[in-house]
C-alpha positions in Angstrom: 116.5 133.3 74.9 115.5 132.7 71.4 112.8 130.4 70.0 115.4 127.8 68.8 116.9 127.5 72.3 113.4 127.2 73.9 112.3 124.6 71.4 115.5 122.5 72.1 114.9 122.7 75.8 111.3 121.5 75.5 112.4 118.7 73.2 115.1 117.7 75.8 112.5 117.8 78.6 110.2 115.6 76.5 112.9 113.1 75.7 113.9 112.9 79.4 110.3 112.4 80.4 109.8 109.6 77.8 113.0 107.9 78.9 112.2 108.0 82.7 108.5 107.3 82.3 109.2 104.3 80.2 111.8 102.9 82.5 109.8 103.5 85.7 106.6 102.1 84.1 108.5 98.9 83.2 109.8 98.7 86.7 106.3 98.9 88.2 105.0 96.3 85.8 107.8 94.0 86.7 107.1 94.5 90.4 103.4 93.8 89.9 104.3 90.6 88.0 106.6 89.5 90.8 103.8 90.1 93.3 101.4 88.2 91.1 103.8 85.2 91.1 102.9 84.7 94.7 99.6 83.3 93.4 99.0 80.7 90.6 101.3 77.8 91.0 103.3 79.6 93.7 100.2 79.9 95.9 101.2 76.7 97.6 104.3 78.4 99.0 102.3 81.0 100.8 99.2 81.3 102.9 96.8 84.1 102.0 93.1 84.7 101.6 91.0 86.2 98.8 90.5 89.2 101.0 94.3 89.8 101.0 94.4 89.7 97.2 91.4 92.1 97.1 93.2 94.5 99.4 96.4 94.4 97.4 94.5 94.9 94.1 92.4 97.7 95.6 95.5 99.5 96.9 97.2 99.2 93.5 94.0 100.6 91.8 93.9 103.5 94.3 97.6 104.3 93.5 96.9 104.3 89.8 94.1 106.8 90.4 96.4 108.9 92.6 99.0 108.8 89.8 96.7 110.6 87.5 96.0 113.4 90.1 99.6 113.7 91.1 101.0 113.9 87.6 98.5 116.6 86.7 99.2 118.6 89.9 103.0 118.6 90.2 104.7 119.1 93.6 102.5 116.7 95.5 104.2 113.7 97.1 101.9 111.2 98.7 102.9 108.9 101.6 102.9 105.2 101.1 100.1 103.7 103.1 99.7 99.9 103.0 99.6 97.1 105.5 97.8 93.7 105.3 
């Protein structure tokens, strides 16, 4: 293939990445906010301890760390491991 075709393909891959990464990041942020709504004024609708919040926040922090590793080393899919 020629350089123009290769460049177009790379630009297309970048555009696809930006579109998907933006949409998926927004989806994750929305899910975190929905989870956070269980606290604050909504706390009176649920029963949970500070230890539960610490476990959730710790798990999310661990997943963000795994995100960095997984995105750098493609082809790795990690299982979802979480229970309160």
